[in-house]
Each structure stands twice: as structure tokens, then as C-alpha cells.
C-alpha positions in Angstrom: 21.4 150.7 120.4 18.6 152.9 121.7 19.4 156.5 122.7 17.2 158.9 124.5 15.7 161.8 122.6 17.4 165.2 122.9 15.9 167.5 125.6 12.8 169.4 124.6 12.1 167.1 121.6 10.0 164.0 121.4 12.2 162.4 118.7 15.2 163.1 116.7 17.2 161.4 113.9 20.7 160.1 114.4 23.6 160.3 111.9 22.6 157.0 110.3 19.0 158.0 109.9 17.7 156.0 113.0 14.7 157.7 114.7 15.1 158.0 118.5 12.0 158.6 120.6 11.5 159.6 124.2 9.8 156.8 126.2 6.1 157.6 127.1 5.6 158.4 130.7 2.6 156.7 132.3 0.3 158.7 134.5 -0.2 157.9 138.1 -3.2 155.5 138.3 -3.1 154.7 134.6 -3.8 151.2 133.4 -0.7 149.2 133.4 0.0 145.9 131.6 -0.8 142.9 133.7 1.6 139.9 134.3 0.9 136.8 132.4 0.9 133.3 133.9 3.2 131.0 132.2 1.9 127.4 131.9 4.9 126.0 130.1 8.6 127.0 129.9 10.8 126.2 127.0 14.5 126.2 127.7 16.8 128.1 125.3 19.9 126.3 126.4 20.7 122.7 125.3 20.3 120.0 127.9 23.5 118.4 126.8 26.0 121.3 126.1 29.4 121.0 124.6 32.0 122.1 127.3 35.4 123.5 126.6 38.3 122.2 128.8 38.0 125.1 131.1 34.2 124.8 131.5 34.6 121.0 132.0 37.2 121.7 134.7 34.8 123.9 136.5 31.9 121.5 136.0 34.0 118.4 137.2 36.1 119.9 139.8 39.2 118.4 138.2 42.1 120.2 136.6 42.5 120.7 132.9 45.7 118.6 133.1 43.9 115.6 134.6 41.1 115.9 132.0 43.7 116.0 129.2 45.2 112.8 130.6 41.7 111.2 130.3 41.5 112.4 126.6 44.8 110.6 125.7 44.3 107.3 127.4 45.2 104.0 125.7 43.5 102.0 124.4 41.3 104.7 122.8 38.2 102.9 123.9 39.0 103.9 127.5 39.6 107.5 126.7 37.2 110.4 127.3 35.2 111.0 124.0 35.9 114.5 122.7 35.6 116.7 119.6 38.9 118.3 118.4 38.3 121.5 116.4 40.8 123.3 114.3 43.1 125.6 116.3 43.5 123.0 119.1 40.1 123.6 120.7 38.7 120.5 122.4 35.1 120.2 123.3 33.5 117.5 125.5 29.8 116.8 125.6 28.5 116.9 129.2 26.7 113.6 128.9 29.9 111.9 127.5 31.8 113.1 130.5 29.0 111.9 132.9 29.0 108.5 131.3 32.8 108.3 131.4 33.0 109.3 135.1 30.2 106.9 136.1 32.6 103.9 135.6 34.6 105.1 138.6 31.6 105.3 140.9 32.2 103.2 144.0 30.1 102.5 147.2 31.6 101.3 150.5 35.3 100.8 151.1 37.1 99.8 147.9 39.4 97.2 149.6 36.4 95.5 151.2 34.4 95.4 148.1 37.4 94.0 146.1 37.9 91.2 148.8 34.2 90.3 148.8 34.2 90.1 144.9 37.3 88.0 144.9 35.9 85.5 147.4 32.5 85.5 145.4 30.6 86.6 148.6 28.7 89.1 146.7 26.7 86.3 145.1 25.5 84.7 148.4 22.6 87.0 149.0 21.0 86.4 145.5 
């Protein structure tokens, strides 16, 4: 933690021996550092984060109760993949959730799509 120097002194020592200095004031018209142009940006956060149930609920727009039902589905192959840590903490990878929820993607009216599939009319245009 940086602390300002005591009034009237340019620097002083703290109780633990840390030296605290006054910031140097720049004169009006003095040369100032220039901004650098960044050609490349490296992200410090992972692209595929692990989300807690609360964070996953905020990301998905679903309640934590609904998400917990997804975790306990049977057979286990249909359940949402997760990581169970000691203490009851559950983490879900964002990409695992995205892959899981993609199976529920639908276009058009579900009843009409189901009827077309049953009558094999979806094969006619191919």
C-alpha cells in the first residue's frame, strides 16, 4: 500500500521500514510520456471460464434450481457436465453449457416441424 509522504518531507519511513516518497510534480509545459499504439492485445481472462452455479444462472438466464435439475438428469449421458469440488461447490465450463443447451435449439414452430419430420416431408427438397 502506497502512502503519501508527510507534509514538508520528500520521503519518510513507515513502521515496517518501507520508504514512502512524494510523487514528483510535473512542470507546466514539461515533456510528458506519450501514448503507445497497441498492435496486439492478449486477453488475461480465459476464453472458456469455469462458472459457479450463480454465475451460470446469470449467464444463461435460468434459475439455479433449473440448472441443478440439468445436472442430475438420468441417464447421466443426458446430464449437464460439471465439476464437483469439495464443500459442495459445483463448476460448469461455459463451453460445456453452450454445447448442452445447443441440443434444444429450434427453428420455426415445433409442432409443424415435428409433423413435417413424421411425414418425411423434410426430405423432399433434397
